[in-house]
C-alpha angles and dihedrals in degrees: 000000000000121000114233126193108264098354130094095342118145097188119064092197093054091044090054094048092047090050092051092047094049097038107113119232116252117263115271120250126234089259092054090051092049091050093047091049095047097082089053093051089048090054091048091049092050089046092051092047091051091048094049089049093052091048092048090051093048093050091045092052090049091051094049094045092051098041115114115250115258114252111232116246111249116237118258113269115250118217136203137168088278089065087078107057133138133013125343135177114232129209123180133180130182147100131283126237090276092053095254124141113271128178136172138191130179149117129272129194112209120201096208093240103080109291141078142186130200153130128276139184119203133186114199108187089326097315106123127218101189125206096335121181113258132200133173148151134229140185120203125196127212092259089063093253121121151151139221154155131256129188111245106237092210100061110356099249123137119257127193130218143177121219149175133214128223099196093185091059096034089233137135125205117201145179133185120247105193115116118222095018100094122257134286134173133160144121144259121223125201116251093218121187106329135165099228110194136102089265095038097062095046111137147089117291131187115212142185133179147132148188134144141308112214110241092006110063145240117350131210126169146160137177144123135288121202113195111197098202094248102072101276123122130198133165145107134278137191119203131189113197115182090332097313112119129210101188129210097335114180114243132198130183147111139283138197129195124190128204088258088068092245119117148146140252125201126182142141123251122183092344095308128107117243118201120191136184112211136195122192119230139169097042095309094305096107140022141194125230139193124187112237095195116119117260091023128113105184140138132173143182122222126197137189 
């Protein structure tokens, strides 16, 4: 016979014990449930933190392993007088002491020890000083900055200039430093290894330039020269003079090129003769020009 709490029991002690054993616990409150769940949430939080940490470290490792290697920075170039040696084309623009247009173009031969010689043509407000002898000096510091002197081909006086050298481009940038003597700035570009002859410079060259036509106004132009290898030039040119445009006119003429890498170009544009002196630079892939006709102040650069 089963004992039931409060029914049919002959032993009060057994009845009391049975009632205590079978009595259900009171229902848990919300706070009790939250407390009992807290350890579980803490375990999940720790687990999630560990998982995120592992994932982050994995991604970081992948990024590091696949990142391109950093290229080492090349040390700065150190210059000396020997950094400027050999033949260079020279192109200068500016104004004379009266504020009139002045441009020059030529070739210098630097000895690498602080002096140079050369030839320069200058137009000062349309007055031409053609193929004049040129001499000068220079001093270049290890930081590729320098200063020097140059003989003014117009009057034989000495002019002073500051300059910087770009060894990678074999280029020199210069500006005059004499007060009261007008302004001048420009650059010299290495001739490099060039085959300088009528046949050696054959090819197609794009060109652009500008300056001033005395009594007419500011000049800008561009176009194309085709040198056939036998002294004949053809091409096309667009000119703008004081806002008046002559567009894409065909040109024909002749050219010469000496072993010194200096030459000439002659052609007719809009009924007028154009005479240029030229100097090859950049291994024969480019050349500088200056117009040598009276009342013109004009230079240009041509590139293959």
